[in-house]
C-alpha positions in Angstrom: 0.0 0.0 -0.2 1.4 3.0 -1.1 0.5 6.2 1.0 -0.7 9.4 -1.5 1.5 12.8 -2.0 0.1 15.6 -0.3 2.5 18.1 -1.8 4.4 18.8 -4.4 8.1 18.1 -4.3 10.3 15.0 -4.0 8.2 11.4 -3.4 9.0 10.6 0.1 10.2 7.0 0.7 7.9 4.3 0.7 7.0 2.5 3.5 5.6 -0.5 4.3 3.2 -2.5 6.4 3.3 -5.9 7.5 0.0 -8.5 7.6 0.3 -11.9 8.6 -3.1 -14.0 8.3 -4.5 -17.2 9.6 -7.5 -18.9 9.8 -8.1 -18.0 13.6 -6.3 -14.6 13.8 -5.4 -11.2 11.7 -2.0 -9.8 13.5 -1.6 -5.6 12.3 1.9 -4.3 13.0 -0.3 -1.6 14.6 -2.4 -3.9 17.1 -2.3 -3.7 20.9 0.7 -5.9 22.2 -1.1 -6.3 25.3 -4.4 -8.6 23.1 -1.5 -10.4 21.0 0.2 -11.6 24.6 -3.5 -12.2 25.7 -4.1 -14.3 22.7 -0.3 -16.0 22.6 -1.1 -17.0 26.1 -4.5 -18.6 25.6 -3.0 -20.4 22.1 -0.5 -21.5 25.1 -2.5 -23.2 27.0 -4.6 -25.0 25.0 -1.2 -26.7 23.3 -0.2 -27.2 27.0 -4.1 -29.3 27.7 -3.4 -31.0 24.2 -0.2 -32.3 25.4 -1.4 -33.3 28.9 -4.1 -35.3 26.9 -1.5 -36.8 24.9 0.8 -37.8 27.4 -2.0 -39.4 29.5 -3.4 -41.5 26.3 0.5 -42.6 25.4 0.4 -43.7 29.6 -3.1 -45.6 29.4 -1.8 -46.9 26.1 1.3 -48.3 27.4 -0.3 -49.5 30.3 -2.1 -51.8 28.5 0.6 -53.2 26.0 2.4 -53.8 29.5 -0.7 -55.4 30.7 -1.0 -57.2 27.3 2.4 -58.4 27.1 2.2 -59.7 30.4 -0.9 -62.1 29.6 1.3 -63.1 26.2 3.9 -64.3 28.6 2.0 -66.3 31.2 0.2 -68.0 28.2 3.5 -69.1 26.5 4.6 -70.3 30.4 1.2 -72.3 30.3 1.9 -73.7 26.6 5.2 -74.5 27.5 3.9 -76.7 30.3 1.1 -78.0 28.6 3.8 -78.7 26.1 5.9 -81.1 28.1 2.7 -82.7 30.1 1.6 -83.9 26.6 4.8 -85.2 25.2 5.2 -87.3 28.5 2.0 -88.4 29.0 2.5 -89.3 24.7 5.8 -91.4 25.6 4.0 -92.8 28.5 1.0 -94.2 26.4 3.5 -95.6 24.0 5.6 -97.5 26.4 2.4 -98.6 27.9 1.1 -99.7 24.0 4.0 -101.6 23.0 4.9 -105.4 23.1 7.9 -106.5 25.8 9.4 -107.9 23.2 9.9 -105.1 20.7 13.1 -103.5 20.3 14.8 -107.5 20.9 14.5 -109.8 23.9 17.8 -108.6 25.1 17.7 -105.3 24.1 19.8 -102.3 25.8 18.1 -100.3 28.8 15.9 -97.7 28.2 14.5 -95.1 30.7 11.0 -95.0 31.7 9.2 -92.3 30.2 9.3 -89.0 32.4 12.2 -90.7 34.4 14.4 -87.2 34.2 11.6 -85.0 35.4 12.1 -83.3 38.6 8.4 -82.1 38.8 6.1 -84.0 40.8 3.4 -85.9 39.2 0.2 -88.1 39.5 0.3 -90.8 37.2 -1.8 -93.8 36.7 -0.4 -97.1 38.1 0.9 -99.8 36.1 0.2 -103.1 36.4 2.9 -105.4 38.1 4.6 -107.9 36.7 5.1 -111.6 37.6 8.6 -110.9 38.4 8.2 -108.0 40.5 5.1 -109.3 42.0 7.6 -112.1 43.0 10.2 -110.1 44.5 7.6 -108.3 46.3 6.2 -111.7 47.8 9.6 -112.9 48.6 10.3 -109.5 50.5 7.7 -110.2 52.4 8.3 -113.8 53.7 12.2 -112.1 54.7 10.8 -110.3 57.0 8.5 -112.3 58.1 11.6 -114.8 58.9 12.9 -111.5 61.1 10.4 -111.5 62.8 10.0 -115.3 63.7 14.1 -114.8 64.9 12.9 -111.9 67.2 10.0 -114.3 68.6 12.4 -116.2 69.2 14.9 -114.6 71.2 12.6 -112.3 72.8 14.6 -109.0 71.9 16.1 -107.0 68.9 19.6 -107.5 68.7 22.3 -106.5 66.6 22.3 -109.6 64.0 18.5 -109.0 63.9 18.8 -105.0 62.5 21.1 -106.3 60.2 19.5 -109.1 59.0 16.4 -106.6 58.3 18.4 -103.8 56.6 19.9 -106.1 54.2 16.5 -107.2 53.0 15.8 -103.8 53.3 18.1 -102.2 50.8 18.2 -105.0 48.4 14.8 -104.5 47.8 15.3 -100.7 47.8 17.8 -101.5 45.1 15.6 -103.4 43.1 13.1 -100.8 43.2 15.9 -97.6 42.1 16.3 -99.7 39.0 13.0 -100.7 37.8 11.3 -97.0 38.8 13.9 -95.6 36.3 14.4 -98.5 33.8 12.7 -100.5 31.4 12.7 -104.1 33.2 10.8 -105.9 30.4 13.7 -107.5 28.9 15.1 -110.8 29.6 18.2 -109.8 30.9 16.1 -107.6 33.8 13.9 -110.3 34.3 16.5 -113.0 35.1 18.4 -110.2 37.5 15.3 -110.1 39.3 14.3 -113.9 39.3 18.4 -114.8 40.7 18.2 -112.0 43.3 14.5 -113.8 44.3 15.9 -116.7 44.8 18.9 -115.7 46.5 16.4 -113.4 49.4 15.1 -116.6 49.6 17.8 -118.4 50.3 18.9 -115.5 52.9 15.8 -115.9 54.7 16.3 -119.4 55.8 19.4 -118.4 57.8 18.1 -114.5 59.3 17.7 -116.1 63.2 21.9 -117.0 63.8 24.4 -114.8 65.2 27.1 -112.7 63.2 29.6 -115.6 64.5 28.2 -118.5 62.6 27.0 -120.1 59.5 24.0 -117.9 59.2 25.7 -115.0 59.4 28.1 -116.1 56.7 25.4 -116.9 54.2 23.6 -113.6 54.9 27.2 -112.0 53.7 27.0 -114.4 50.2 23.2 -112.9 49.8 24.5 -109.1 49.9 27.6 -110.2 48.0 25.4 -112.2 45.4 23.4 -109.2 45.1 25.7 -106.4 44.6 27.5 -108.3 41.9 24.4 -108.7 40.0 23.8 -104.9 40.7 27.4 -104.5 39.4 26.7 -106.3 36.2 23.4 -104.8 35.7 24.6 -101.1 35.8 28.0 -101.7 33.8 25.4 -102.8 31.1 23.9 -99.0 31.4 27.3 -97.8 31.1 28.0 -100.1 28.0 24.6 -98.7 26.7 25.5 -94.8 27.6 29.2 -94.5 27.9 29.5 -91.9 24.8 27.1 -89.9 25.9 28.0 -85.8 25.8 27.9 -83.8 29.3 25.1 -81.0 27.5 23.1 -84.0 26.7 20.4 -84.7 29.8 21.0 -88.4 29.4 24.5 -87.7 30.8 23.2 -87.9 34.4 22.4 -91.8 33.7 26.0 -92.3 32.8 27.0 -90.9 36.0 24.8 -92.7 38.1 25.5 -95.8 36.8 29.2 -95.3 37.5 28.4 -94.1 41.0 26.2 -96.9 41.4 29.1 -99.4 39.9 31.5 -97.9 42.4 29.1 -98.8 45.3 28.1 -102.2 44.3 32.0 -102.8 43.7 32.9 -101.4 47.2 29.8 -103.9 49.1 30.9 -107.1 47.1 34.4 -106.5 48.3 33.6 -105.9 51.8 31.0 -109.1 52.0 34.2 -111.0 50.3 36.6 -110.2 52.7 34.4 -111.2 55.3 33.4 -114.3 54.2 36.8 -116.0 52.9 39.4 -113.7 54.6 38.1 -113.2 58.3 37.5 -116.6 60.3 33.6 -117.5 61.2 34.7 -116.3 65.0 35.8 -113.1 64.3 34.9 -111.4 67.3 34.6 -107.8 65.4 32.7 -109.3 62.7 29.7 -107.2 63.1 32.1 -104.4 61.5 31.7 -106.3 58.3 28.0 -105.7 58.1 28.3 -102.3 59.2 30.5 -101.3 56.3 28.6 -103.5 53.8 25.2 -101.8 54.7 27.0 -98.1 54.1 27.9 -99.2 50.6 24.3 -100.3 50.2 22.9 -97.1 50.8 21.7 -94.9 47.7 21.3 -90.9 48.0 18.4 -90.1 46.8 17.7 -87.7 43.6 21.8 -87.8 43.7 21.8 -88.4 40.0 18.0 -88.8 38.8 15.3 -88.2 40.4 13.0 -90.9 42.1 9.4 -91.8 40.6 6.9 -89.7 42.8 
């Protein structure tokens, strides 16, 4: 906008007036500064409210995403646990449906389904095999014979406790193997039957003292069963000897080595008591104590027990 000339003479220098406009306001350079400040303050307050609202919405969105992520993690863990349980049940069903001769009658040792699981679980009790039932009956007979000895003596002395412990640990050895490994092959069945015959033989000699032929027979029973289990776990070690340390089956190999060491020491102690020391040796009871110590097993030392 150019101002008009009011008088003759040289032209006055041009003056410009800037005008800025938008959808809400029109600002002129000659507008009152107080009014401009009020409008600017209103726009600033409006922007602050919008920013606060945006922050609130963002916080709500983050909270919702956090809850969603937590729910997804719980769902993933639940699915993982369900999958693991399903795989165990499928393996158990597959094991239960197979024939006893599948894989060969003299096949290598196999872990039972879920033998490596440490979490307690409820499982249906399977039918007891004839060999296991025979072993249970033989152990009951042996305990009954020990009870007869208590009745005849009228007291519970050291030989009675030692003979009871020998039968108890023999039953524990058989249970430890049968709850971890498959026992339907012929080698395991033969070992169980030989153990049953040894226990029957020992039950006839469970009424004598340490310094007697009955004590020697009980040593022979413990030695024979220890040798059987040494050979049984030597077979397990041969089967799993190439297992790498990173594999979960490495615990099976270490369990076999530990059991072989314990049974070897136990058999050696019984042999010393039978052949190296006289039958009337005064401290023969210490041989029984040492043999029973090496008959013990630490629960869940390498493999978990069946619950």
